FIMIMAR-98894 format. One record per residue: z, x, y of N, C-alpha, C, O in turn; residue number from 1; residue in one letter. Coordinates in pm, 1 decimal, padded with zeros to 6 digits, always signed. Example, Ala and Ser with C-alpha at 12.3 -4.5 7.8 and 13.67 -1.06 7.14 Angstrom:
BEGIN
      nzz      nxx      nyy     cazz     caxx     cayy      czz      cxx      cyy      ozz      oxx      oyy tordo pakol
 +00780.0 +01319.0 -00569.0 +00780.0 +01230.0 -00450.0 +00780.0 +01320.0 -00330.0 +00846.5 +01423.6 -00331.9     1     A
 +00708.0 +01285.0 -00225.0 +00714.0 +01367.0 -00106.0 +00787.0 +01290.0 +00003.0 +00803.9 +01340.9 +00113.8     2     S
***
This chain:
BEGIN
      nzz      nxx      nyy     cazz     caxx     cayy      czz      cxx      cyy      ozz      oxx      oyy tordo pakol
 -06705.5 +05602.9 -00836.5 -06791.4 +05493.3 -00884.5 -06826.0 +05540.8 -01046.8 -06829.2 +05659.7 -01078.5     1     M
 -06848.6 +05441.0 -01133.5 -06888.2 +05465.4 -01255.3 -07041.4 +05444.7 -01281.6 -07113.2 +05399.8 -01192.2     2     N
 -07085.7 +05474.6 -01392.9 -07218.3 +05469.2 -01427.7 -07265.4 +05300.7 -01431.5 -07377.4 +05271.2 -01389.9     3     F
 -07197.3 +05222.5 -01469.8 -07234.0 +05073.5 -01456.9 -07253.3 +05019.3 -01314.1 -07334.5 +04931.0 -01286.8     4     K
 -07167.4 +05082.8 -01220.2 -07186.2 +05041.4 -01083.4 -07318.0 +05093.0 -01019.6 -07383.5 +05028.0 -00938.2     5     S
 -07354.1 +05233.8 -01071.5 -07476.6 +05278.7 -01022.3 -07602.6 +05203.3 -01073.9 -07699.1 +05174.3 -01003.2     6     H
 -07589.9 +05176.7 -01200.8 -07696.9 +05103.9 -01263.5 -07705.7 +04946.3 -01208.8 -07815.4 +04891.4 -01198.1     7     H
 -07604.2 +04890.8 -01181.4 -07606.6 +04746.1 -01120.9 -07664.2 +04761.8 -00978.7 -07733.6 +04670.5 -00933.9     8     R
 -07641.0 +04866.1 -00908.9 -07694.2 +04887.9 -00784.1 -07835.0 +04901.9 -00777.8 -07906.3 +04847.7 -00693.4     9     A
 -07876.4 +04982.2 -00877.2 -08042.0 +05017.4 -00900.6 -08103.9 +04863.1 -00919.1 -08194.5 +04818.2 -00848.9    10     E
 -08041.5 +04794.8 -01020.9 -08119.7 +04665.5 -01058.1 -08105.7 +04575.8 -00927.7 -08209.5 +04521.9 -00889.3    11     E
 -07996.0 +04554.8 -00859.3 -07998.3 +04476.4 -00749.9 -08080.9 +04514.0 -00627.7 -08122.4 +04425.6 -00552.8    12     L
 -08108.8 +04658.1 -00602.8 -08207.5 +04697.2 -00524.1 -08353.2 +04635.6 -00552.7 -08423.5 +04581.0 -00467.7    13     L
 -08383.8 +04653.5 -00680.4 -08510.9 +04594.7 -00706.2 -08519.7 +04439.2 -00690.9 -08616.4 +04384.4 -00637.9    14     L
 -08414.8 +04374.4 -00739.8 -08414.5 +04229.1 -00724.5 -08396.1 +04182.6 -00583.4 -08417.4 +04064.9 -00554.2    15     S
 -08352.4 +04281.6 -00483.8 -08350.4 +04235.7 -00351.1 -08471.6 +04248.5 -00289.7 -08501.4 +04170.4 -00199.3    16     E
 -08557.8 +04348.5 -00330.2 -08689.7 +04365.1 -00294.7 -08785.8 +04244.6 -00321.6 -08873.5 +04206.1 -00244.4    17     T
 -08755.3 +04192.0 -00442.3 -08834.3 +04074.3 -00495.5 -08774.3 +03932.8 -00437.3 -08824.0 +03825.9 -00472.6    18     A
 -08680.5 +03938.7 -00359.5 -08611.3 +03831.2 -00305.9 -08523.6 +03740.5 -00397.7 -08495.6 +03624.5 -00367.4    19     G
 -08481.7 +03802.8 -00513.4 -08417.8 +03736.8 -00613.5 -08282.0 +03777.8 -00630.0 -08241.2 +03807.1 -00742.4    20     E
 -08200.5 +03783.5 -00520.0 -08068.4 +03819.3 -00521.3 -07977.6 +03715.8 -00448.5 -08020.4 +03661.2 -00346.8    21     I
 -07854.7 +03687.1 -00496.6 -07757.9 +03597.5 -00439.5 -07685.4 +03664.6 -00322.2 -07678.4 +03787.2 -00313.7    22     T
 -07633.8 +03584.7 -00235.8 -07554.3 +03632.7 -00122.5 -07442.0 +03723.1 -00184.0 -07428.0 +03837.2 -00140.0    23     R
 -07364.0 +03677.1 -00281.3 -07263.6 +03753.7 -00337.2 -07314.1 +03885.7 -00377.7 -07255.8 +03985.8 -00336.0    24     A
 -07423.6 +03897.0 -00460.0 -07476.2 +04027.4 -00509.7 -07537.0 +04110.7 -00390.7 -07553.7 +04231.5 -00407.6    25     E
 -07570.3 +04052.7 -00272.9 -07610.0 +04125.2 -00162.4 -07506.4 +04194.1 -00106.9 -07512.0 +04313.4 -00077.3    26     S
 -07399.6 +04113.7 -00089.9 -07263.5 +04171.2 -00031.0 -07212.8 +04285.2 -00127.2 -07176.5 +04389.7 -00073.1    27     E
 -07207.6 +04277.4 -00241.0 -07166.6 +04387.4 -00322.4 -07260.7 +04495.8 -00316.6 -07212.2 +04608.2 -00304.5    28     W
 -07383.7 +04484.8 -00322.6 -07471.2 +04592.2 -00304.6 -07451.1 +04665.3 -00162.4 -07436.3 +04787.5 -00161.6    29     L
 -07450.4 +04603.7 -00061.2 -07428.4 +04672.1 +00068.4 -07290.6 +04747.2 +00078.1 -07267.4 +04848.9 +00143.4    30     H
 -07206.2 +04677.0 +00001.0 -07070.6 +04736.0 +00022.4 -07068.4 +04880.6 -00069.1 -07018.2 +04987.6 -00034.6    31     Q
 -07130.6 +04852.7 -00181.5 -07160.2 +04975.7 -00273.4 -07237.6 +05081.8 -00211.9 -07203.2 +05198.3 -00232.0    32     H
 -07344.6 +05053.7 -00134.6 -07421.2 +05152.7 -00070.7 -07334.1 +05220.4 +00054.7 -07348.3 +05338.0 +00088.2    33     L
 -07250.3 +05135.7 +00112.5 -07167.4 +05199.4 +00209.2 -07079.7 +05298.7 +00159.2 -07051.4 +05398.8 +00225.0    34     D
 -07033.2 +05274.6 +00039.9 -06934.0 +05364.6 -00022.4 -06992.9 +05479.1 -00125.3 -06914.5 +05562.7 -00170.2    35     N
 -07116.7 +05481.2 -00157.8 -07176.0 +05556.6 -00253.2 -07295.7 +05649.2 -00197.6 -07410.5 +05604.9 -00200.7    36     C
 -07272.4 +05760.0 -00153.9 -07374.5 +05836.9 -00099.8 -07498.6 +05849.4 -00179.0 -07610.7 +05850.4 -00128.2    37     P
 -07470.7 +05860.3 -00323.6 -07588.6 +05892.7 -00410.4 -07679.0 +05765.4 -00408.6 -07800.9 +05772.9 -00393.6    38     A
 -07612.6 +05650.5 -00424.4 -07706.3 +05522.6 -00435.9 -07772.0 +05505.0 -00294.2 -07889.2 +05470.1 -00280.0    39     C
 -07690.4 +05531.1 -00195.8 -07762.1 +05520.1 -00038.9 -07874.9 +05610.8 -00047.7 -07987.0 +05570.1 -00017.1    40     K
 -07855.6 +05731.9 -00087.3 -07978.5 +05832.0 -00082.0 -08104.0 +05767.3 -00168.1 -08217.6 +05754.2 -00122.6    41     D
 -08069.7 +05736.0 -00277.4 -08171.5 +05674.0 -00378.9 -08224.1 +05553.0 -00320.2 -08344.5 +05533.8 -00336.8    42     R
 -08150.7 +05458.2 -00247.6 -08216.2 +05344.3 -00178.4 -08315.9 +05392.2 -00065.5 -08429.3 +05345.6 -00054.4    43     S
 -08262.7 +05490.8 +00018.1 -08364.6 +05544.4 +00102.5 -08494.8 +05594.5 +00034.7 -08604.2 +05569.4 +00085.1    44     R
 -08483.7 +05656.8 -00066.1 -08594.3 +05709.7 -00140.9 -08693.6 +05605.9 -00181.3 -08815.6 +05614.8 -00167.4    45     Q
 -08632.8 +05514.9 -00228.6 -08702.9 +05383.3 -00291.4 -08778.3 +05294.7 -00183.6 -08884.9 +05239.1 -00210.1    46     W
 -08719.3 +05285.9 -00067.3 -08765.4 +05187.3 +00032.6 -08908.4 +05184.1 +00065.7 -08962.0 +05076.1 +00090.8    47     Q
 -08977.2 +05299.2 +00067.7 -09120.2 +05305.1 +00100.6 -09200.0 +05260.6 -00033.6 -09302.8 +05194.3 -00020.2    48     P
 -09163.1 +05289.2 -00136.4 -09219.6 +05248.7 -00260.6 -09201.4 +05088.9 -00290.3 -09296.1 +05019.9 -00328.0    49     V
 -09081.0 +05041.7 -00271.3 -09052.9 +04907.1 -00275.0 -09123.3 +04815.7 -00199.8 -09175.9 +04714.9 -00246.8    50     L
 -09126.1 +04857.0 -00054.3 -09193.4 +04789.3 +00042.0 -09348.9 +04783.3 +00014.2 -09410.2 +04678.3 +00033.7    51     Q
 -09407.1 +04889.3 -00028.2 -09535.2 +04877.0 -00053.4 -09581.8 +04803.2 -00181.1 -09691.2 +04747.5 -00190.1    52     S
 -09483.4 +04808.3 -00284.5 -09503.3 +04694.8 -00388.9 -09494.7 +04554.0 -00349.7 -09558.4 +04462.3 -00401.6    53     L
 -09404.9 +04543.7 -00247.4 -09380.8 +04403.5 -00189.2 -09500.7 +04345.6 -00102.5 -09521.4 +04225.4 -00085.8    54     K
 -09570.6 +04441.1 -00053.9 -09686.2 +04410.6 +00021.9 -09819.5 +04411.4 -00067.6 -09924.0 +04368.5 -00018.7    55     A
 -09816.2 +04451.2 -00174.2 -09927.5 +04445.3 -00282.4 -09951.3 +04320.0 -00314.8 -09863.7 +04247.1 -00361.5    56     F
 -10095.3 +04275.7 -00289.2 -10128.0 +04134.2 -00343.8 -10233.1 +04130.5 -00450.6 -10325.0 +04211.7 -00439.6    57     Q
 -10232.8 +04057.3 -00541.3 -10325.8 +04068.1 -00642.7 -10426.8 +03931.2 -00617.5 -10379.4 +03818.3 -00604.4    58     V
 -10553.2 +03956.3 -00613.6 -10641.3 +03842.2 -00603.9 -10688.9 +03801.1 -00739.3 -10745.7 +03885.4 -00808.7    59     Q
 -10671.6 +03682.2 -00782.5 -10712.1 +03628.0 -00904.7 -10805.3 +03533.5 -00898.2 -10789.8 +03440.8 -00818.6    60     V
 -10933.5 +03540.8 -00991.5 -11036.9 +03447.4 -00963.5 -10984.9 +03319.9 -01024.4 -10903.8 +03325.8 -01116.8    61     S
 -11030.3 +03198.0 -00974.2 -10985.1 +03070.9 -01038.0 -11048.0 +03064.0 -01159.5 -10998.2 +02974.6 -01228.0    62     P
 -11139.4 +03123.6 -01215.2 -11208.4 +03126.7 -01350.7 -11101.7 +03187.1 -01444.6 -11085.8 +03134.4 -01554.7    63     E
 -11026.9 +03294.7 -01408.5 -10925.4 +03352.7 -01489.6 -10823.4 +03279.9 -01494.6 -10760.4 +03273.1 -01600.1    64     L
 -10787.8 +03216.2 -01393.3 -10655.8 +03115.2 -01413.3 -10684.8 +02991.2 -01504.4 -10603.0 +02945.2 -01584.0    65     I
 -10811.5 +02942.3 -01483.3 -10850.1 +02848.1 -01570.7 -10860.1 +02866.3 -01711.2 -10817.0 +02783.1 -01791.1    66     R
 -10928.6 +02997.4 -01751.5 -10934.4 +03032.0 -01886.2 -10799.3 +03066.9 -01948.6 -10777.7 +03046.5 -02068.0    67     S
 -10705.3 +03122.0 -01862.6 -10582.5 +03158.6 -01923.2 -10496.7 +03032.8 -01952.4 -10428.2 +03034.3 -02054.7    68     T
 -10494.4 +02923.7 -01871.3 -10448.1 +02805.8 -01892.2 -10499.0 +02747.0 -02012.6 -10421.9 +02694.2 -02092.8    69     K
 -10622.0 +02752.0 -02031.4 -10699.7 +02694.2 -02144.3 -10640.3 +02770.0 -02267.9 -10583.4 +02703.9 -02354.7    70     Q
 -10650.2 +02894.2 -02278.4 -10602.6 +02974.0 -02372.7 -10451.8 +02950.4 -02428.6 -10426.4 +02948.8 -02549.0    71     A
 -10363.3 +02933.9 -02334.8 -10251.8 +02897.7 -02355.1 -10230.1 +02766.9 -02417.7 -10156.1 +02751.8 -02514.9    72     V
 -10305.0 +02659.0 -02352.6 -10308.1 +02529.7 -02423.3 -10356.2 +02536.9 -02561.0 -10291.3 +02486.9 -02652.9    73     H
 -10471.0 +02599.1 -02579.8 -10525.5 +02602.7 -02720.0 -10418.5 +02665.4 -02818.4 -10400.5 +02611.6 -02927.6    74     N
 -10351.8 +02770.8 -02784.3 -10262.1 +02830.9 -02870.1 -10146.3 +02740.3 -02887.6 -10095.5 +02735.7 -02999.6    75     R
 -10097.0 +02666.7 -02790.9 -09980.2 +02578.5 -02812.1 -10021.1 +02454.9 -02924.7 -09952.5 +02410.6 -03016.8    76     A
 -10147.2 +02420.2 -02885.1 -10199.5 +02305.7 -02982.6 -10210.1 +02357.2 -03131.8 -10183.7 +02291.5 -03232.5    77     Q
 -10253.4 +02485.6 -03125.5 -10273.3 +02552.7 -03266.3 -10130.7 +02559.5 -03333.6 -10116.4 +02523.1 -03450.4    78     E
 -10028.7 +02605.3 -03260.1 -09909.0 +02616.0 -03315.9 -09836.5 +02472.0 -03354.4 -09771.8 +02456.8 -03458.0    79     L
 -09855.0 +02380.4 -03266.6 -09830.5 +02249.7 -03317.4 -09891.7 +02183.7 -03433.8 -09835.8 +02102.3 -03507.2    80     Q
 -10007.3 +02225.3 -03442.7 -10091.2 +02159.7 -03554.4 -10061.8 +02241.7 -03691.1 -10085.9 +02186.3 -03798.3    81     D
 -10016.5 +02356.3 -03688.4 -09994.7 +02443.0 -03796.8 -09856.3 +02416.2 -03851.9 -09830.3 +02465.4 -03961.7    82     S
 -09769.5 +02348.5 -03793.2 -09646.3 +02306.7 -03842.5 -09648.7 +02189.8 -03922.4 -09730.0 +02103.9 -03888.3    83     R
 -09569.7 +02165.0 -04032.3 -09578.4 +02054.0 -04103.2 -09516.0 +01927.4 -04022.6 -09439.1 +01946.1 -03928.3    84     P
 -09546.5 +01822.4 -04057.2 -09489.3 +01712.6 -03983.1 -09350.2 +01682.8 -04022.0 -09302.2 +01712.4 -04131.4    85     G
 -09285.3 +01620.0 -03922.0 -09152.7 +01597.3 -03918.2 -09109.4 +01494.1 -04036.9 -09000.1 +01496.0 -04093.6    86     D
 -09205.6 +01413.0 -04060.8 -09188.6 +01309.3 -04168.4 -09180.5 +01387.7 -04297.7 -09093.8 +01356.5 -04379.3    87     L
 -09262.1 +01484.6 -04321.8 -09263.4 +01549.8 -04456.9 -09128.6 +01639.5 -04459.6 -09063.0 +01640.3 -04563.7    88     L
 -09088.0 +01710.7 -04354.1 -08957.4 +01771.5 -04349.4 -08841.0 +01688.4 -04376.6 -08757.5 +01727.1 -04458.3    89     F
 -08828.8 +01584.0 -04319.0 -08704.6 +01495.7 -04336.8 -08719.1 +01428.1 -04473.1 -08619.7 +01401.1 -04540.5    90     W
 -08840.4 +01401.8 -04512.2 -08833.7 +01327.0 -04660.0 -08791.6 +01436.4 -04763.8 -08724.3 +01409.3 -04863.3    91     S
 -08833.3 +01553.9 -04735.1 -08805.2 +01660.8 -04831.8 -08660.1 +01699.2 -04821.2 -08604.9 +01735.5 -04925.0    92     A
 -08594.8 +01696.2 -04715.2 -08453.4 +01725.7 -04699.7 -08370.1 +01603.5 -04766.6 -08275.5 +01622.8 -04842.9    93     A
 -08417.5 +01474.2 -04728.0 -08330.9 +01361.6 -04800.0 -08352.6 +01359.9 -04950.6 -08260.2 +01336.8 -05028.6    94     A
 -08494.3 +01388.4 -04994.4 -08473.0 +01385.9 -05143.8 -08402.2 +01502.1 -05203.3 -08358.5 +01489.6 -05317.7    95     S
 -08385.3 +01617.2 -05136.9 -08311.5 +01720.8 -05182.7 -08165.1 +01680.9 -05204.9 -08104.0 +01697.3 -05310.5    96     S
 -08113.5 +01623.4 -05086.2 -07971.5 +01578.4 -05085.2 -07948.9 +01452.5 -05185.2 -07838.1 +01435.0 -05236.0    97     W
 -08049.2 +01372.3 -05209.7 -08019.6 +01273.6 -05302.5 -08019.8 +01341.6 -05431.3 -07934.6 +01307.7 -05513.4    98     I
 -08107.4 +01436.9 -05461.7 -08108.1 +01512.2 -05595.9 -07972.6 +01579.2 -05618.5 -07905.3 +01560.1 -05719.8    99     W
 -07939.1 +01654.5 -05522.8 -07801.0 +01718.4 -05547.7 -07685.9 +01622.7 -05569.0 -07603.0 +01653.4 -05654.6   100     I
 -07670.5 +01504.8 -05498.0 -07569.9 +01417.4 -05517.5 -07574.2 +01343.5 -05652.5 -07472.2 +01319.4 -05717.0   101     L
 -07700.0 +01308.6 -05691.9 -07720.0 +01256.5 -05808.8 -07688.9 +01324.5 -05917.7 -07630.1 +01263.4 -06007.0   102     W
 -07715.7 +01443.4 -05932.8 -07709.4 +01538.8 -06049.3 -07588.4 +01624.7 -06057.3 -07566.2 +01687.6 -06160.8   103     S
 -07509.9 +01631.5 -05956.3 -07409.7 +01728.5 -05942.3 -07278.8 +01699.2 -06055.2 -07230.3 +01789.8 -06122.9   104     A
 -07242.8 +01587.3 -06059.8 -07134.7 +01568.5 -06170.0 -07180.2 +01577.6 -06317.3 -07111.3 +01636.4 -06400.7   105     S
 -07287.2 +01523.5 -06345.0 -07339.8 +01541.2 -06480.4 -07386.4 +01676.0 -06524.9 -07373.2 +01714.0 -06641.2   106     W
 -07440.7 +01747.1 -06431.2 -07466.0 +01879.0 -06455.6 -07354.2 +01969.6 -06472.6 -07355.9 +02054.3 -06561.8   107     L
 -07247.3 +01955.5 -06384.2 -07142.5 +02032.9 -06399.2 -07070.1 +02012.1 -06534.6 -07029.8 +02110.6 -06596.5   108     W
 -07054.0 +01897.9 -06578.1 -06992.8 +01866.1 -06703.0 -07084.2 +01931.9 -06819.0 -07034.4 +02006.1 -06903.6   109     S
 -07217.3 +01900.3 -06816.6 -07301.3 +01948.3 -06923.5 -07299.6 +02112.1 -06925.6 -07300.5 +02170.3 -07034.1   110     I
 -07297.4 +02176.9 -06815.0 -07298.1 +02325.0 -06808.4 -07155.6 +02370.4 -06854.1 -07142.9 +02471.3 -06923.5   111     L
 -07056.9 +02301.3 -06817.8 -06917.9 +02327.7 -06862.9 -06907.6 +02326.8 -07014.1 -06868.2 +02427.6 -07072.7   112     D
 -06939.8 +02222.3 -07076.1 -06940.5 +02220.7 -07206.0 -07030.9 +02328.7 -07276.6 -06985.2 +02397.6 -07367.7   113     R
 -07160.4 +02341.4 -07232.0 -07235.3 +02428.3 -07294.6 -07184.2 +02569.5 -07269.9 -07185.8 +02649.1 -07363.7   114     L
 -07147.0 +02599.8 -07171.6 -07071.0 +02738.4 -07148.8 -06957.0 +02763.0 -07240.7 -06937.5 +02874.2 -07289.7   115     G
 -06877.2 +02654.1 -07265.6 -06753.1 +02681.4 -07337.9 -06801.9 +02693.5 -07488.9 -06750.9 +02772.4 -07568.4   116     N
 -06897.9 +02613.9 -07517.6 -06941.7 +02605.0 -07668.3 -07000.5 +02749.1 -07710.1 -06980.7 +02804.8 -07818.1   117     S
 -07075.2 +02797.0 -07604.5 -07144.3 +02938.1 -07633.6 -07046.1 +03049.9 -07581.9 -07082.4 +03167.5 -07584.5   118     L
 -06933.6 +03017.1 -07539.5 -06827.5 +03114.2 -07497.0 -06887.7 +03209.1 -07402.0 -06893.1 +03330.2 -07423.2   119     R
 -06931.9 +03151.6 -07298.4 -06997.1 +03231.5 -07185.9 -06879.8 +03241.3 -07080.3 -06792.9 +03155.6 -07064.6   120     L
 -06891.2 +03355.5 -07013.2 -06805.1 +03356.8 -06887.7 -06832.8 +03239.0 -06802.1 -06946.9 +03193.9 -06791.2   121     P
 -06719.7 +03183.3 -06735.2 -06743.9 +03070.6 -06640.5 -06845.8 +03104.6 -06535.4 -06932.5 +03020.5 -06511.3   122     A
 -06845.2 +03218.8 -06470.1 -06963.3 +03252.8 -06364.5 -07089.4 +03246.5 -06408.2 -07177.2 +03243.6 -06321.9   123     W
 -07123.5 +03243.3 -06532.7 -07255.5 +03237.9 -06584.7 -07301.7 +03093.6 -06558.4 -07397.9 +03065.9 -06486.8   124     T
 -07238.9 +03020.9 -06610.6 -07285.2 +02854.1 -06604.3 -07261.5 +02797.8 -06472.2 -07326.5 +02699.5 -06436.8   125     W
 -07156.5 +02861.9 -06380.3 -07159.8 +02825.6 -06248.3 -07276.1 +02875.6 -06158.7 -07312.5 +02813.0 -06059.2   126     Q
 -07331.5 +02990.4 -06198.9 -07455.3 +03045.7 -06141.1 -07570.6 +02956.3 -06179.5 -07654.6 +02923.6 -06095.7   127     M
 -07575.3 +02920.2 -06292.6 -07683.3 +02807.2 -06333.6 -07684.2 +02689.0 -06264.1 -07786.2 +02631.1 -06226.8   128     A
 -07552.0 +02646.6 -06243.2 -07542.1 +02514.2 -06143.1 -07588.2 +02546.1 -06017.2 -07663.6 +02466.8 -05961.0   129     F
 -07549.0 +02669.6 -05952.5 -07593.4 +02680.4 -05817.1 -07761.1 +02695.0 -05815.7 -07830.7 +02640.3 -05730.1   130     G
 -07806.3 +02765.6 -05908.6 -07977.7 +02765.9 -05918.1 -08020.1 +02622.0 -05911.9 -08099.1 +02580.5 -05827.1   131     F
 -07965.0 +02547.6 -06004.1 -08029.8 +02411.0 -06014.5 -08009.2 +02338.4 -05880.2 -08090.9 +02249.0 -05858.0   132     W
 -07919.0 +02359.4 -05790.5 -07906.1 +02304.7 -05673.6 -08031.7 +02379.7 -05585.0 -08099.2 +02310.5 -05508.7   133     W
 -08052.0 +02491.0 -05596.6 -08151.3 +02546.7 -05517.4 -08296.5 +02513.6 -05553.4 -08385.4 +02537.1 -05471.6   134     L
 -08319.2 +02468.5 -05653.6 -08447.3 +02409.5 -05708.3 -08518.7 +02314.8 -05612.8 -08637.7 +02336.6 -05590.0   135     L
 -08463.0 +02220.9 -05559.9 -08533.4 +02136.6 -05467.1 -08565.7 +02212.6 -05345.4 -08676.8 +02195.5 -05295.3   136     P
 -08483.2 +02293.7 -05292.2 -08525.3 +02367.8 -05174.1 -08643.9 +02470.7 -05213.0 -08732.1 +02481.4 -05127.8   137     A
 -08655.5 +02537.0 -05314.4 -08748.7 +02617.9 -05364.1 -08876.4 +02536.8 -05367.9 -08975.4 +02576.2 -05306.2   138     V
 -08877.6 +02410.8 -05447.0 -08990.3 +02324.3 -05450.7 -09041.0 +02286.2 -05310.5 -09162.7 +02278.6 -05294.0   139     A
 -08964.8 +02264.0 -05217.7 -09018.1 +02219.6 -05087.9 -09068.1 +02340.2 -05006.9 -09161.7 +02333.8 -04927.2   140     V
 -08997.9 +02449.6 -05034.3 -09056.8 +02575.0 -04973.2 -09208.4 +02596.6 -05023.8 -09294.6 +02634.2 -04944.3   141     A
 -09235.5 +02572.8 -05151.1 -09350.4 +02600.1 -05199.7 -09462.1 +02506.8 -05152.1 -09577.8 +02542.1 -05128.9   142     V
 -09413.0 +02384.5 -05140.8 -09507.6 +02266.3 -05105.7 -09548.5 +02308.3 -04951.1 -09664.9 +02321.0 -04913.0   143     V
 -09442.4 +02325.6 -04877.1 -09483.6 +02362.5 -04719.2 -09562.6 +02479.3 -04718.3 -09661.9 +02479.6 -04645.6   144     L
 -09536.2 +02577.7 -04785.6 -09627.3 +02690.3 -04796.5 -09761.7 +02661.3 -04825.6 -09853.9 +02695.9 -04751.7   145     S
 -09776.3 +02599.0 -04930.8 -09927.2 +02563.4 -04972.7 -09992.0 +02477.4 -04875.1 -10113.1 +02488.0 -04855.5   146     L
 -09910.8 +02381.1 -04803.5 -09981.8 +02291.6 -04709.4 -10011.6 +02395.8 -04592.9 -10127.0 +02393.1 -04550.1   147     H
 -09930.6 +02480.3 -04540.0 -09961.0 +02567.8 -04440.7 -10085.7 +02647.7 -04465.6 -10167.8 +02667.9 -04376.1   148     R
 -10099.9 +02696.0 -04596.7 -10200.4 +02785.5 -04622.0 -10348.8 +02698.0 -04628.4 -10456.0 +02749.1 -04596.1   149     E
 -10336.8 +02583.9 -04667.1 -10435.2 +02496.0 -04658.7 -10497.0 +02460.8 -04531.6 -10618.4 +02446.6 -04517.4   150     Q
 -10396.2 +02444.9 -04425.0 -10429.5 +02424.4 -04296.6 -10501.3 +02545.1 -04234.7 -10596.1 +02533.7 -04157.0   151     Q
 -10447.6 +02663.9 -04275.9 -10494.6 +02794.6 -04214.8 -10637.7 +02806.6 -04267.6 -10725.4 +02832.1 -04185.2   152     R
 -10668.3 +02792.0 -04386.9 -10790.8 +02821.5 -04463.4 -10899.0 +02706.1 -04398.6 -11010.4 +02738.5 -04357.6   153     S
 -10856.0 +02589.1 -04396.8 -10946.0 +02494.3 -04316.7 -10978.1 +02524.8 -04192.3 -11091.9 +02501.7 -04151.6   154     A
 -10884.0 +02580.8 -04113.4 -10913.3 +02607.0 -03972.2 -11020.0 +02737.4 -03963.8 -11108.9 +02747.1 -03879.2   155     A
 -10996.8 +02816.9 -04050.0 -11083.8 +02943.5 -04047.3 -11220.8 +02896.3 -04106.0 -11321.0 +02955.6 -04066.0   156     E
 -11234.5 +02797.9 -04194.8 -11374.4 +02780.6 -04238.0 -11429.5 +02664.1 -04150.3 -11549.8 +02639.4 -04157.8   157     S
 -11350.9 +02591.8 -04069.0 -11412.7 +02491.1 -03963.4 -11407.7 +02346.6 -04040.6 -11455.9 +02244.5 -03991.7   158     G
 -11357.4 +02351.0 -04139.1 -11342.8 +02212.0 -04218.1 -11222.5 +02137.8 -04169.6 -11117.1 +02200.9 -04162.6   159     I
 -11225.1 +02003.0 -04132.7 -11127.2 +01933.8 -04071.1 -11021.6 +01936.8 -04197.2 -11050.5 +01944.2 -04316.6   160     P
 -10900.6 +01929.7 -04141.7 -10774.0 +01912.7 -04246.8 -10701.8 +01807.3 -04220.1 -10660.9 +01779.5 -04107.4   161     F
 -10678.3 +01731.7 -04337.5 -10615.5 +01613.4 -04326.3 -10463.2 +01636.3 -04372.5 -10434.4 +01664.0 -04489.0   162     Q
 -10368.8 +01622.0 -04269.9 -10225.7 +01676.6 -04298.1 -10164.5 +01548.0 -04372.0 -10228.2 +01444.0 -04388.1   163     S
 -10046.4 +01566.5 -04410.4 -09965.2 +01465.0 -04496.6 -09953.2 +01348.9 -04401.2 -09979.9 +01238.3 -04448.1   164     F
 -09915.7 +01356.9 -04269.8 -09890.4 +01237.3 -04196.6 -10009.8 +01150.5 -04175.5 -09991.9 +01032.9 -04143.8   165     Q
 -10146.8 +01204.9 -04192.6 -10257.7 +01142.3 -04149.2 -10300.5 +01083.4 -04270.8 -10398.3 +01009.4 -04260.3   166     E
 -10244.4 +01100.2 -04400.1 -10285.5 +01027.3 -04522.6 -10241.5 +00891.4 -04510.3 -10147.3 +00857.3 -04438.6   167     E
 -10319.1 +00804.5 -04589.7 -10267.2 +00674.4 -04615.6 -10327.4 +00583.5 -04500.3 -10300.2 +00463.5 -04495.7   168     G
***
């Protein structure tokens, strides 16, 4: 038997105690235990502990359950409110692509002429072309970052925040 088999047997023993084991896994486990004295011995040692864990019950007050559900709901709402609206995201993406498509051909020719007239290596003006394409993405990232910061500071101060989608 190899280490993987022993490790799998240990995991399946725990899963079996929790009732989370398939028939095929159970068959494999019992076959392994029949053929592996070390795992069989370990299984015998663990049985009292695993049975006591299985019998252990936790009493949770209804108030704790209610407050936990409320906290999870509040956090989910907070996360949903803190992200910028889909309209803002998609309009920024669309404007970025329009900008790229509109400016690509004329920018390439202008930078090519400028690079050749200044006798610059081709990679320098090609890098400038790449940075020009990154400009809309950087601008959108800045706007979204500022929007998120405004939301965060409004939430901390208790002042209602009007998002981009709520305007108009």
